[in-house]
C-alpha positions as CSV (number, residue, x, y, z in Angstrom):
1,M,-14.3,23.4,69.6
2,K,-13.8,26.6,71.7
3,F,-11.5,28.0,69.0
4,L,-14.0,27.2,66.3
5,K,-16.9,28.9,68.2
6,K,-14.8,32.0,69.0
7,Y,-13.5,32.5,65.5
8,F,-16.4,31.0,63.5
9,T,-16.8,34.0,61.1
10,L,-13.1,34.2,60.2
11,I,-12.7,30.4,59.8
12,V,-15.7,30.2,57.5
13,L,-14.4,33.2,55.6
14,L,-11.1,31.4,55.1
15,F,-12.8,28.2,54.1
16,L,-15.1,29.8,51.6
17,S,-12.2,31.8,50.1
18,L,-10.2,28.6,49.7
19,C,-13.2,26.9,48.0
20,A,-13.9,29.9,45.6
21,L,-10.2,30.5,44.7
22,G,-8.8,26.9,45.0
23,P,-9.5,25.9,41.4
24,F,-7.4,28.9,40.2
25,I,-4.6,28.1,42.5
26,I,-4.5,24.5,41.3
27,S,-4.2,25.8,37.8
28,L,-0.5,26.5,38.5
29,F,0.0,22.8,38.1
30,P,1.0,22.0,34.4
31,D,-1.5,19.2,33.7
32,Y,-4.5,21.2,35.1
33,N,-6.5,23.0,32.4
34,Y,-9.9,23.6,34.1
35,Y,-11.0,27.3,34.0
36,P,-13.8,27.5,36.6
37,V,-15.6,30.7,35.6
38,A,-19.2,29.7,36.4
39,F,-18.2,28.0,39.6
40,H,-16.1,31.0,40.7
41,R,-18.9,33.5,39.9
42,N,-21.7,31.6,41.7
43,F,-19.6,30.6,44.7
44,M,-17.9,33.9,45.1
45,L,-20.9,36.2,44.7
46,G,-23.7,33.8,45.9
47,V,-21.9,32.3,48.9
48,L,-18.7,34.1,50.0
49,V,-19.8,37.7,49.5
50,N,-23.3,36.9,50.8
51,F,-21.6,35.4,53.9
52,I,-19.8,38.7,54.4
53,I,-23.1,40.5,54.0
54,V,-25.0,38.5,56.5
55,S,-22.1,38.4,58.9
56,L,-21.8,42.2,58.8
57,L,-25.5,42.5,59.4
58,H,-25.4,40.1,62.4
59,T,-22.0,40.9,63.8
60,G,-21.4,44.4,62.7
61,L,-24.6,46.4,62.6
62,S,-25.5,45.3,66.0
63,K,-22.6,47.4,67.2
64,F,-24.0,50.4,65.4
65,K,-27.5,50.4,66.8
66,E,-29.4,49.0,69.8
67,S,-32.0,46.7,68.4
68,K,-34.0,43.6,69.2
69,K,-32.1,40.4,69.5
70,L,-32.0,38.2,66.5
71,T,-34.4,35.2,66.6
72,K,-33.0,31.7,66.0
73,V,-34.6,31.7,62.6
74,E,-33.0,35.0,61.6
75,R,-29.6,34.0,63.0
76,F,-29.2,30.5,61.5
77,T,-31.5,30.2,58.5
78,P,-29.4,32.5,56.2
79,Y,-26.4,30.3,56.8
80,V,-28.5,27.2,55.9
81,L,-29.6,28.9,52.7
82,L,-26.0,29.7,51.9
83,F,-25.0,26.1,52.5
84,I,-27.8,25.0,50.1
85,S,-26.5,27.6,47.5
86,A,-23.0,26.1,47.8
87,V,-24.2,22.6,47.3
88,F,-26.3,23.5,44.3
89,Y,-23.9,26.0,42.8
90,S,-24.1,24.3,39.4
91,K,-27.9,23.9,39.4
92,Q,-29.3,27.2,38.4
93,I,-32.9,26.9,39.6
94,P,-32.2,25.5,43.1
95,F,-29.3,27.9,43.5
96,Y,-31.3,31.0,42.7
97,I,-34.3,29.8,44.7
98,A,-32.0,29.5,47.8
99,Q,-30.6,33.0,47.0
100,T,-34.1,34.4,46.7
101,L,-35.1,33.0,50.1
102,F,-31.8,34.3,51.5
103,Y,-32.5,37.9,50.5
104,S,-36.1,37.7,51.4
105,L,-35.3,36.6,54.9
106,L,-32.8,39.5,55.4
107,I,-35.3,42.0,54.1
108,V,-38.0,40.7,56.5
109,S,-35.5,40.8,59.4
110,I,-34.8,44.5,58.7
111,L,-38.5,45.4,58.1
112,R,-39.3,43.7,61.3
113,R,-37.0,46.0,63.2
114,F,-38.5,49.0,61.4
115,W,-41.9,47.8,62.5
116,I,-41.1,46.9,66.1
117,D,-38.7,49.7,66.9
118,K,-40.5,53.0,66.5
119,K,-37.4,55.0,67.1
120,E,-35.5,56.7,64.3
121,H,-33.4,54.3,62.3
122,Q,-29.8,54.7,61.3
123,F,-29.8,55.9,57.7
124,V,-27.5,53.0,56.8
125,F,-30.5,50.7,56.8
126,Y,-32.1,52.5,53.9
127,F,-29.2,51.7,51.6
128,I,-28.9,48.1,53.0
129,L,-32.6,47.5,52.6
130,S,-32.6,48.8,49.0
131,S,-29.5,46.8,48.1
132,L,-31.0,43.6,49.4
133,F,-34.1,44.3,47.4
134,Y,-32.1,44.5,44.3
135,G,-30.3,41.2,45.2
136,L,-33.8,39.6,45.5
137,V,-34.8,41.0,42.1
138,S,-31.6,39.7,40.5
139,S,-32.2,36.2,41.9
140,V,-35.8,36.1,40.7
141,L,-34.7,37.1,37.2
142,M,-32.4,34.1,37.1
143,I,-34.8,31.5,38.4
144,N,-36.4,31.0,34.9
145,N,-33.1,29.4,33.8
146,S,-32.8,31.6,30.7
147,N,-29.9,33.6,29.3
148,T,-32.3,36.5,28.5
149,Y,-31.8,38.2,31.8
150,F,-28.3,37.1,32.6
151,L,-26.5,40.4,31.8
152,L,-29.2,42.5,33.4
153,S,-29.1,40.3,36.6
154,K,-25.4,40.5,36.8
155,K,-25.4,44.3,36.6
156,I,-28.2,44.6,39.2
157,T,-26.1,42.3,41.5
158,Y,-23.0,44.4,41.0
159,F,-24.5,47.9,41.1
160,G,-27.6,47.3,43.1
161,L,-26.8,44.7,45.7
162,H,-23.0,45.0,46.3
163,L,-22.4,48.7,45.5
164,G,-25.4,49.8,47.6
165,F,-24.6,47.6,50.5
166,F,-21.0,48.7,50.7
167,V,-21.7,52.4,50.3
168,G,-24.4,52.2,53.0
169,V,-22.1,50.5,55.5
170,A,-19.2,52.8,54.5
171,L,-21.1,56.0,55.1
172,Y,-21.5,55.0,58.7
173,F,-18.4,53.0,59.5
174,I,-15.7,55.0,57.7
175,P,-16.2,58.4,59.5
176,H,-15.5,56.5,62.8
177,V,-12.3,54.9,61.4
178,F,-11.2,58.3,60.0
179,H,-12.0,59.9,63.5
180,D,-13.7,62.7,61.6
181,E,-16.0,64.4,64.2
182,R,-17.4,66.7,61.6
183,L,-18.7,63.8,59.5
184,I,-20.0,61.9,62.6
185,N,-21.9,64.9,63.9
186,R,-23.2,65.6,60.4
187,F,-24.7,62.2,60.1
188,K,-26.2,62.3,63.6
189,N,-28.0,65.5,62.6
190,F,-29.8,63.7,59.7
191,F,-32.7,62.8,61.9
192,K,-32.9,65.8,64.2
193,R,-35.8,67.3,62.2
194,K,-37.8,64.1,62.5
195,K,-37.4,63.2,58.8
196,Y,-36.1,59.8,57.8
197,L,-34.9,61.1,54.4
198,Y,-33.2,64.4,54.4
199,N,-30.9,66.5,52.2
200,E,-27.8,64.6,51.0
201,L,-29.2,61.2,52.0
202,Q,-32.3,61.7,49.9
203,V,-30.2,62.7,46.9
204,L,-27.8,59.8,47.3
205,L,-30.7,57.3,47.6
206,L,-32.4,58.8,44.5
207,L,-29.2,58.6,42.5
208,F,-28.6,55.0,43.7
209,H,-32.1,53.9,42.5
210,I,-31.8,55.7,39.2
211,Q,-28.5,54.1,38.3
212,V,-29.9,50.6,38.9
213,I,-33.4,51.1,37.5
214,G,-31.9,52.7,34.3
215,E,-30.3,49.3,33.6
216,F,-33.8,47.9,33.0
217,F,-34.5,50.5,30.3
218,H,-31.0,50.4,28.7
219,V,-30.5,54.2,29.1
220,Y,-26.7,53.9,29.3
221,N,-25.9,57.6,29.4
222,I,-28.3,58.3,32.3
223,V,-27.0,55.2,34.1
224,L,-23.4,56.2,33.7
225,A,-24.0,59.8,34.8
226,T,-26.0,58.9,37.9
227,R,-23.7,56.1,38.9
228,F,-20.6,58.4,38.9
229,L,-22.6,61.1,40.7
230,F,-23.6,58.5,43.3
231,L,-19.9,57.6,43.8
232,F,-18.3,61.0,43.5
233,L,-20.7,63.0,45.7
234,P,-19.9,61.1,48.9
235,A,-16.2,60.8,47.9
236,L,-15.8,64.5,47.4
237,T,-18.3,66.0,49.9
238,Y,-18.1,63.4,52.8
239,F,-14.8,61.7,52.7
240,K,-12.8,64.3,50.8
241,L,-10.6,61.7,49.1
242,W,-8.3,64.2,47.6
243,R,-6.6,64.4,51.0
244,L,-5.4,61.8,53.5
245,P,-7.8,61.0,56.5
246,F,-8.1,63.5,59.3
247,K,-6.5,61.1,61.8
248,R,-3.8,59.0,60.0
249,N,-3.1,55.5,61.1
250,W,-2.7,52.3,59.0
251,I,-6.3,51.3,59.2
252,S,-7.7,54.7,58.0
253,I,-5.0,54.9,55.2
254,Y,-5.9,51.4,54.0
255,L,-9.6,52.2,54.0
256,W,-8.8,55.4,52.2
257,L,-6.8,53.4,49.6
258,S,-9.7,50.9,49.3
259,L,-12.1,53.8,48.5
260,W,-9.8,55.0,45.8
261,S,-9.7,51.4,44.5
262,L,-13.5,51.5,44.3
263,M,-13.4,54.8,42.3
264,I,-10.6,53.7,40.0
265,G,-12.1,50.2,39.5
266,M,-15.5,51.6,38.5
267,M,-14.0,54.2,36.2
268,M,-11.8,51.7,34.4
269,A,-14.6,49.1,34.3
270,H,-16.9,51.6,32.5
271,S,-14.2,53.0,30.2
272,N,-13.9,49.8,28.2
273,S,-16.7,47.2,28.3
274,T,-14.4,44.4,27.3
275,D,-12.2,44.9,30.4
276,F,-15.2,45.4,32.7
277,M,-15.0,42.0,34.5
278,H,-11.3,42.5,35.2
279,W,-11.5,46.0,36.8
280,I,-14.6,45.2,38.8
281,H,-12.4,42.9,40.9
282,L,-10.8,46.0,42.4
283,F,-14.2,46.6,44.1
284,F,-14.7,43.0,45.3
285,I,-11.1,42.5,46.6
286,N,-9.6,45.8,47.5
287,T,-12.9,47.3,48.8
288,Y,-15.4,44.7,49.9
289,L,-13.0,42.1,51.3
290,L,-10.6,44.6,52.9
291,A,-13.5,46.5,54.6
292,A,-15.1,43.3,55.8
293,M,-11.8,42.1,57.3
294,I,-11.3,45.4,59.1
295,C,-14.9,45.3,60.4
296,F,-14.6,41.7,61.6
297,N,-11.2,42.2,63.2
298,S,-12.1,45.5,64.9
299,F,-15.1,43.9,66.5
300,K,-12.8,41.2,67.9
301,I,-9.9,43.1,69.2
302,G,-10.5,46.8,68.6
303,L,-9.0,49.2,66.0
304,V,-6.1,50.2,68.3
305,K,-4.7,46.7,68.6
306,L,-5.0,46.1,64.9
307,I,-2.2,48.6,64.2
308,G,1.1,46.8,63.9
309,K,3.8,45.9,61.4
310,Q,2.2,42.5,60.5
311,V,-1.2,44.0,60.0
312,K,0.2,46.6,57.6
313,I,1.8,43.8,55.5
314,L,-1.4,41.8,55.6
315,F,-3.6,44.6,54.3
316,G,-0.9,45.6,51.8
317,L,-0.9,42.1,50.4
318,L,-4.7,42.2,50.0
319,L,-4.5,45.5,48.1
320,F,-1.7,44.0,45.9
321,A,-3.9,40.9,45.2
322,G,-6.7,43.1,44.0
323,L,-4.4,45.0,41.7
324,T,-2.9,41.8,40.4
325,R,-6.3,40.4,39.5
326,A,-7.5,43.6,37.9
327,T,-4.5,43.9,35.6
328,A,-4.0,40.2,34.8
329,Y,-5.6,40.6,31.4
330,L,-2.7,42.9,30.3
331,M,-0.4,39.8,30.4
332,P,-2.4,37.3,28.2
333,Q,0.4,34.7,28.1
334,T,0.4,34.3,31.9
335,Y,-3.2,35.4,32.5
336,V,-4.4,32.3,34.3
337,N,-1.2,32.2,36.4
338,H,-1.9,35.7,37.6
339,L,-5.4,34.7,38.6
340,A,-3.8,32.0,40.7
341,Y,-1.3,34.4,42.2
342,A,-4.1,36.7,43.3
343,G,-6.1,33.8,44.7
344,L,-3.0,32.5,46.6
345,L,-2.3,35.9,48.1
346,I,-5.9,36.2,49.3
347,V,-5.9,32.8,51.0
348,L,-2.5,33.6,52.5
349,V,-3.9,36.8,53.9
350,M,-6.9,35.0,55.4
351,V,-4.7,32.4,57.1
352,W,-2.4,35.0,58.4
353,N,-5.3,37.2,59.6
354,L,-6.8,34.3,61.5
355,Y,-3.4,33.6,63.2
356,L,-2.9,37.2,64.2
357,I,-6.4,37.6,65.6
358,S,-6.3,34.4,67.6
359,R,-2.9,35.4,69.0
360,R,-4.0,38.9,70.0
361,T,-7.2,37.8,71.7
362,Q,-5.6,35.2,73.9
């Protein structure tokens, strides 16, 4: 019981990964022909990724900023709503009602802190708040149980909710991992002039909203241009991805590689619409999952203790799993098998990760 309480986040992450990827792993057996696309999409995005989001908000962002303690409703209700989503994954209306309530609760939790805490807020919250709003919009569009808004809802989820949330957290967290004092001080100076939106932040937020809202009006060229500006501006001006991190260790290098995975995945996904769903997995596996694991692990044992031979192999396997899933379509004869291999690698990484963390925190 003590072990479960101490490593609750990592255990649930492992369990949800096994649930979301298990059907693909079972497909390695010769008599199993089920291809669980709908289940995988709903469970992975609606439950697993949302679990990462709420865990980062509860566990991670509290480390970034002194704030009011979470109420019991704020702490436990999101997990209840995710459980309901998991139970009704195949029932569209109950599933998306639970998702709508989930995003609404997180938005209210952040707005409550904006209202209570009159101090200047970390700029990361503006991206997170915007991304959660788009998650809410996406869920509301799907409640009517119609295919009319399916593609639009999916794009808002990918490029509004997930892209916005990751970039918002990355803009704060990654400079600390890179040990780049120039970046850290630059971000601290955002609010020195008593303006909540200032210079680059204002431009990034504007680009972010344009590339999402453009999807409603089907202005593909504008969407594409603003989306790549939104990605390349911080990549080139903040993180300077053409060079290795300022302070090089395995954690910073893996995050550097995950940022490149985001860039490459987005470029490849938009270069050919038929291959979009394959390359977008580079974002979800190599970027989202890797960054989430590093965040969770560093909060448990610190970044210094994370550096070791086994951790290098662990994160390397995760990067390889993302590449395997993204390129599986290039091998049509063994396509489903490669999905299973990628899923198996991710589950293996989760088990190994839990073992390493529990051993190093004893």
